Every structure is written in C-alpha cells, then in structure tokens.
N, C-alpha and C positions, 0 to 999 in steps of 0.2 A: 410254803412260801420255795419259789425257787429262787436259786442263788446266781444273782447280774454278776458276779463275779463270779473268778473261775480261781477257787483255793487252790493246792496254798500260796499265798506268797511270800516272793524274797525277800530276805530279812531288808526292812524299814530304810539303810542307811546306804542299798546298795540302786533304789530310787525315788527320794528325795534329796532335793537340788540344798548348793549350799547358803543358795539366799531366799529368803523366802518375802512375800509383801504381806505385812500382820497390816488389816486393818479395824485396829480397835484404836484408829484416829475416826472410822464413818460412826461416829458416834458424839452425843452431846455435851457428853466432856471434856470433848477437846472442838465442839465447834456449834456455836451456837445453831445453826440448821444441816443438818448432815445431808438434807437431802440439796442444797443447795453446794454442796461441792462436787468439782469435777471427779465423780467417782466413778463415770466410765470411763473418762478418759486416763486418770489416772490406771485406773484395770487394761483399759486394752493398749496403753505404752506399756506394760510392765510383760503382759503374756505375748505380743503383735512384734514390739520394737524390739525387746530386751530379754525376748527369749526366759523368762521369769515363769516360775511354768507351778510354782506353790504357794497357797491363797491359806490366811491365816483369819479364821474367828471365832466364832463365839456368840449365843443367845444374849451374854449377860451385856455383850457391847452394843445395846439398843437399836437401831436398825441394821446396824454392820451385814449381818447376813441378810435382810432384805435386797441393802444395794450391792451385797456382792452377787448376788444372784441374779439381779437386774442386768451388771452390769458385763456378767459373763454368757448373757442370753444373745447381747451385741455380736458375740464373737463368734464366726463361722469355723471353729473347730469341733475335734473331736472332744468329747467329754475324755477321753483317756487321754488326750495332751496333757491335762495338769491335774497336780493334786487339791483338793479341798480340805483344811482343817482343820478341825470345830469343835469345842466343850462342850460341857454335860454337869448336870448338877447345882451350879448356882442360879440363883435365883432372880436378887437383886443384892444391892450394901447390906443389906443383916439377914437375909433368908437362903438357906441350902436349903436342898432334895436329895437325897443319893439316895434312895431306894432304888431297888429296882421300876418299878411301874412310873415314878416321873423319870430314870433316867431313860426308857424307851420311848416314852411319850417325845421329850426331850429331842433322842437325834434322829423320830423321824417326822417333828416337825421342822429340823433344821434340814431335812430331806426336799418339806416343800418351802421352804423359804429358800434355798438352794438350785430348787429345780434339776436336783439331780437324781440318778438312782441308786448312788453310793457315795461313801466317807471314806474318803485315802483313811484319815487319824481321824479318831474321836480319842480330847484328853477329857479325864474328870476332874473337870475349874475349882482351881485355889482348894486343896485339896486338903491344907491345913487346918481349916475350917470345921472338919468335920474329924467323927472318931476312928478312928485305923479301922476298925469293923464295919464300920460305912463306904469308905473309903474300898475295900475288899469286895461287898456288899457290889458297888456302882463297876469297880474292874468287871468281875463276874459278868456280871448282865449283859457290861458291853464286848465280853468278847464272847456271850454268847451270841448277841447281835450278828455279831463274827460269822459264830459257826455256824449257826442255825437258820440266821435271816439270810444271814449272809447282804448286809449290806452295809457292811464300814468294811477296813481290810487290816487297821492298826492302830492300839491299844496305851494310850500311855496315863499320865498323868501332870498338870501341873498347880504351879504355886509360887510361894516368894520363901519363905527358912528355906534355903539349903539342905542344911543338916535334919527338919522335917522330912523334904523332898527323898532323901538317903531312907534314911526312918522305913517312908512306906514303901517303898522301894526295894528293900530288905524282906521287909513284911511279907508283900505279895510274892519276892520270889520263893521264899519259905513257907510259904502257906500256900501255893499251888504249882511249886515245880514250874513256871511259868517267868520269862522273866519282861518286863518291860518292854517293850518296842520303844515307849518316846518318853524322856521328861523335858519340860518343860520351865524356865525359869529366868525371873525376870528381874532387874536391877540389881542381876546377882553380879555381874561380868562387865561393867563400867569403867569408865576412868573413877566412879569417887567407890565402889565396893568391889572390890575384884573376889571376892569367896566361892565365886563358884568356880575359881581357878587354883585353889588348895589343892599340891596333890593325893594329899591323905585321901580327902573329898569324894574328889574322883576316882581315886580305888574303890570307897566301897561303890559307889555306883555299876566300876564294873564287876566287881563281886556276885552283883544285886542280878547279872548280866543284863543289866539296859543296852539299849543298838544306839540309841541317838539323844543325845542332848540338844536342846536348840535354846540358843543366848537370846531372848527377848528385851527389847528396849534399851537400847543403849546408850539413849538419854533419858534413861529414868525417868519416864514422864515426864518429859518437861524438863525434869529439876539441874541438866548441864545443859541449857540453851540460854542467849543473851538479853532472851526475857524475862527468865526467872519463873520460878512457878506463881509466883503475885503476882505479875500486872498478866496473866492468863489464863483459861479460863478453867485449869487446875488449879487453883488456888483455892478452893473451896475446900477441895476431894482429897487432893494430894496429901498420902502419910505423912510427908519428911516435917519436920520439926521445924522453928523459925529458926533456929541456931543451924544446923544443916544447908536449909534455903539459902541464909546468908555465907555462908563458908561457901556455896555453889555461885553465886550471886561472884564472889570474890572470884575463884576461877576464870569469869569470861572476862574479869578486867585483864587476872594475867593472859589471856588470849589473844587482846587487843594487844597489851602492851611489845608481844612479837608480831604482831597485824596477820593475826590467825583469828578465828570464830570460832568458839565456844561449841558449836554443833559438829563442825569441817573433825576437829580436833578426836573430840569425844566420839565421835562416830570412827573416824580411822584406825585409832586407835584402838577400840574396840574390836573391830572384823578385823584386823592385823591380825590381835596376840592372839583372839578365840581363833578363828581360825589355824593356829597351830598348834595351842594348847589345846582345845575342844577336837581335834584331829581324829585324837581314838574314839571317839560319839560323834563324828563326824560324816562327811559324805562320799562317798566314793562317784555318786553320779555327775561329776562337775562338767561332762562335756554338755552343749545343752544350745539350743539357739543364741546366736551370735557371739558363741566363744570362739568358733573358726581361728581365732589371730591369737589366741591365748593362753599361752599353756606354763599352766597349774600344778599342784601338786596330787599327787594322788589321792592321798583324803583329807579334808577340811572341812573343820569345825565349824558348823549350821548355825547360821545370824538370821534375825526375824525384824525388818524394819519396819519402820510406819511412817507417811509420811499425808501428805494434806492436800500435796497439788502436784502437778507434772514436773513442774520444774525442780520443788524437792525429789521429787524421782530419781530424776535424770541425774540430779546430782549426788546420791548417794550411791545409783548405780555409777555412775564415773570414776568416784571414792572406793567403790568394790573393786571394779577390776583393775586398778592398776594395786592396788594391795594384794589378789590373788596371781598378779602379773607376775612366772620367775626372771619371766628375760624384761626385765624393768630396767628403761637408759636412767646411767649414773643421775641424772636432775631428783629423778621417782627413789631414788635408793637414799639421798642426801634430806628427801625432805621426810620418809619414813622415819629416820634417824634422825632428824630435828623433832618431827610430834615425839619420837618415845622419851628423849632427854628432854621438850616440855613437862611432860607427865610424871615422869619420875623426879627430875630435879627440884622442879618448881610449884607442883599442883600440891602432888601428895603430901607434901611440908606446906604447903598452906593451910590443904588440909585438918591436918595435926591427929587429934584424937575422933573425929569424924571420919577418916578414912576408914572402912570395910564398915561403918556403924548400918546394920538393920534394924529397920522401926520395925513394930510390933504388928504382928500379923498372925491372926488364926485363934486356934483356942488357947485359954491363958499359960497351961504347964506347955506347947507347944513354943509359945515366943519367951516364958521365960528360959524356957531348957535353951534355947537359941544362945538368949541374952547372958543365961555364964560360958555355953561355948567359946561366944566372941571375949569376953573380958579374959577366959584363962589365955588365948591366943594373942588378943589382941592392944590388950589395956595396959600402954608401958610407958606410952607420950606424956607428958607434961601436964595436958592436956586432956588427961584419961576418966575422970572423973565428969567433962560436959555431958558427953553424952547421955550418961547414964542419970541426970539431972534433966533433963532435956525428958529423958524419956518418962521421969513422973509424970513432970508438968503434962506434956500430950497425954497420958491416961488420965491427969486429974480433967483437964479439959475435952474430954473426950470418953466418957463414960460409957456412952451407948456402944459407941464403935469400936469395936478393935483393929477394924482395915480401915481405915478410910481413902479407902481404891477407888468409890463411886460415885456418885451424887445420890440423894435420898430418893428421888424419883426414878425410878426408871422404864422410863419411855412408853409409858400406857398405849399412846397413839398410835406407837406403830408395830405393838402386840396384841391389842382385845383382842383379834379376830382369827389371827393363829396362834390364840390357844384354844379353841375349839379344833374342833376333830373336822381336817381338811376335808374328809370325803364328806362333809356335809353344808360345804358350800356354795354358795350358785356362780358358776363363773369361775368353777379354778383351775388354774392353768398347770398340767400335767408334768411332771420331770422331764427335760431336756435327757432325751432318748439317744445312745450314744453308738455314731454310726460303727462305728466297727465291732458294737458288740460288746468285746472285755477288754481295759484298758490293756497300755502298752507297756509291759512292764522293760 
C-alpha cells in the first residue's frame, strides 16, 4: 500500500498544538444521548473560531469517533489543517485486546469512522491493564502501520498510574531503541492530584526519550465540579471512592466562599501550572489561527480539554488565552496569583490525605506498586490512613472491576455495524481526501 504521508515526520512537539479538544464527552458516560449534543457546533467553533487544531478521541468512547468524523466532514478545510489523535486496545470496561491483529483492525476502523486517510497519533489505550509484553507488541504493530502502511504518523501510550506509564516508556525505549512520541495521563495533574508534575517522574520520562506528555481530564472526569460526581451521570462508574468524592465536594464550597466556581479554578490552575511544569514535554507549535494577538512562551505543556457545550468551549478557551498570554494586564496577574493561593492555602489543606491520592487502576501488581510508591512519598499527614482504608473498601465492593472508568455497556448500538469489514458494507463513504495531498507540517 502506498503511503499517503511523506515520512519521516518532524518531532511531534513541533506540530501538536498546546491545547487539544478531547471528545470523551461525546459519550454516554457523560451524556444520556450524545447524538443530541451540539457536537457539530463544538467542533466547528473549536476549529474555525478558536483555531484549535487537534482532536482526541477513542473507540472506547462509544460514538465519539463517529460524531467527531461527522462534525469534521462539515468543515470545508483541508485534512492537513488539523490533527486527529485516537487510541487502540481497549474494547470495553473489562476487555482489552492488544494483539497485533486487533490493533491493526482498530486503527483501520478508526480511519473509516473518522473519514480520514491517515491518523496523526495513536495511543495504546489504558496500557496499565495488560502486560508489558502486550504493550510492546501493540506499540510494535502501531509502528509497523506507520512505517509500512503509512496510515499514522506518531505512536504513544495512555493510562492512569504515572509510575506504570514511566516504566512502560522506559521498557519500550530499552527494548526497541526508539522512544515513544507521546504519553497521555489523565487526572494526574489537577487540583486534587499533581503527581504527574513530580520532578523525579518527569526525569524518568526524559531519560526514556519521550517527546510529548499530554495532560488530560483537568476536572478529573467530573470530580472537580460544583455539581460533583454523585449528582451526575458519572456517579455509577467514576473510580473515586466516596470519601474522596466528599472531600472534593468540600473544594466546591471553598471556591464558592471566595466568589469562584470550582470548575474555573481547577481548569485555570491546571492549565497555568502544566504550561510551565510540562514545558519540557510540551508544544513549540504555539502560534495558530486566532493567536496573533497573544505573546506566549516558546514551549508550553499540552492540555486536553473536554466540553459538552459551545458555552463551555468558549469559557475554557478564554481561560487558556489568559493563561498563555505573557503580556497580561495587572488584573489578570492578580487573578492568577489569587487562584494559586486559593488552591495552595485552602484547597490542599482541606484535602489532607486525599491530596495526590490515586485510585486503583490496572493489573493488581501495577496498582499495588503505585500504592506503595505513593505511601513512601505522601503519607505523612494525620489523615494518611484514610485513603488506604477507603481503597480497601473500594476493592471489596468492586471485586470484578479494577478500574471503574467506564459503564458496563459499550454503546453497542453505535458500533455493531462498524465491527464488520467496512469494505463489505453497502453505501459506505470513502475517507475524506486531503486536497493538498500531504499534511502541512
């Protein structure tokens, strides 16, 4: 098969923008019927108005790939003007298939769903749930699809436990001599948990040659919201134990006492601090449409935002603009300092032992290792025993689910037809052609 892209691509950090629109919210985990979300308007507003040129999705996110592909097809702009990031390997809440055959099938299915001749970045999804050997096999197959089939450009891994992600990145570099292009972590650089920013951890990623680290889920999948997890659709699957949920509800009250909303505090704090702390693994492709009036740093950490409405998109983008603008006025500088002090002086003390708590995720030996590491580093507060006791209770009541990150159902109504070979279906639309032939890098 002839390659539709021109190898070799430049480093991912030079082409991936510092703000990515995540589409995990285009899913029944966050919305009772995602097809009734304004997903087309969200995508069009992001790309055409705000100049957001990267979109993150996954087959595991129910209809997300379908909806994103539908939305992008309404945009009259070359395929080379934006980047598509997806994942492979996770089937549903309890099922993973990292075999080369399954990885290959997943990537080709994503091409069809997204209506594209190529993908810019593919992660091995939630890599902590399978063995290191399986992760290595999946990464090897993704690189084969890159080098031989020419249908993707960059390869990475994603997951939750940061120590596990670092170990996998080190192993892949050691075994193959080639570093990962990207690692995605979620809920690990937010107001509740800042473990991704640990200097020793970041040094491990640097030693493994990782180019980019993307920080996803700044609201920790709804945990850091005024409504909270228990009053939303995430209540049935969010992995945070009840005590952590209550502790984060207390953060909302603290924010309100200062005339703030927890959502804005959490997003602003995370974007602001990750832009600096994650800069070594960030983007140099900062200048993009709509940003000519903003002067930002030469390189900044990459954030992934998720929204459910155009209003949320606009609000989040406005926060990001103010965060990256190095020529902010005095009022903005004062607000930035206020938010930083609010988080450090009031919210973190309120969390106590729940600060930097990580819930179990992945194979048992993985999250035990993560738990032991966290114990050594942070379990010094008087409430240090509470997270451990809560974790034990959580495991006792979730004996068949290691990670409660998704509902039991897998949105089968959206994917039953797509699991068949797309070439055998009548009336299937061909991938969107790139009018320029190759990506503009």
